[in-house]
RODO-2510 file (C-alpha; in nm, 4 decimals, decimal comma):
residues 55
     n   res          X          Y          Z
     1     m     1,9434    -2,0795    -1,0452
     2     t     2,1284    -1,9137    -1,3288
     3     i     2,3146    -1,5860    -1,3049
     4     e     2,0542    -1,4236    -1,5292
     5     m     1,7744    -1,5328    -1,2960
     6     k     1,9608    -1,3931    -0,9959
     7     m     2,0182    -1,0644    -1,1767
     8     d     1,6492    -1,0428    -1,2688
     9     q     1,5515    -1,1152    -0,9091
    10     r     1,7839    -0,8438    -0,7746
    11     y     1,6551    -0,5991    -1,0348
    12     e     1,2956    -0,6612    -0,9273
    13     q     1,3908    -0,6245    -0,5593
    14     g     1,5594    -0,2933    -0,6313
    15     k     1,2649    -0,1749    -0,8359
    16     n     1,0199    -0,2636    -0,5567
    17     e     1,2371    -0,0954    -0,2933
    18     g     1,2610     0,2154    -0,5107
    19     e     0,8836     0,2297    -0,5504
    20     q     0,8334     0,1895    -0,1762
    21     n     1,0857     0,4660    -0,1012
    22     r     0,9066     0,6973    -0,3430
    23     d     0,5722     0,6081    -0,1866
    24     r     0,7113     0,6743     0,1651
    25     e     0,8225     1,0208     0,0564
    26     l     0,4848     1,0956    -0,1008
    27     i     0,2977     0,9673     0,2039
    28     a     0,5007     1,1884     0,4377
    29     k     0,4512     1,4903     0,2120
    30     w     0,0768     1,4354     0,1788
    31     l     0,0303     1,3723     0,5518
    32     q     0,1974     1,7063     0,6209
    33     k    -0,0496     1,8678     0,3823
    34     g    -0,3385     1,7143     0,5760
    35     k    -0,4476     1,4296     0,3493
    36     t    -0,6097     1,1278     0,5098
    37     i    -0,4807     0,7734     0,4772
    38     a    -0,7816     0,6890     0,2599
    39     e    -0,7065     0,9801     0,0234
    40     i    -0,3399     0,8837     0,0020
    41     a    -0,4262     0,5202    -0,0690
    42     e    -0,6582     0,6310    -0,3471
    43     d    -0,3951     0,8635    -0,4959
    44     l    -0,1354     0,5841    -0,4919
    45     d    -0,3897     0,3284    -0,6160
    46     r    -0,2956     0,1094    -0,3200
    47     s    -0,4741    -0,0235    -0,0137
    48     e    -0,4947     0,1657     0,3128
    49     e    -0,3041    -0,1231     0,4720
    50     y    -0,0147    -0,0652     0,2284
    51     v    -0,0045     0,3038     0,3215
    52     k    -0,0149     0,2256     0,6938
    53     n     0,2708    -0,0244     0,6592
    54     l     0,4912     0,2348     0,4905
    55     m     0,4209     0,5061     0,7461
***
């Protein structure tokens, strides 16, 4: 594996972790406001399983 490939892989990992952190914050905020898991999943355009895993 080349250095460029490793850098790309780390970039994608960081990007995915950043998106998940943002989603966790939104989920917590929306749960406090009384939204359901189904509503949150729809707002995030993700599955309910994804939302449950991040909770």
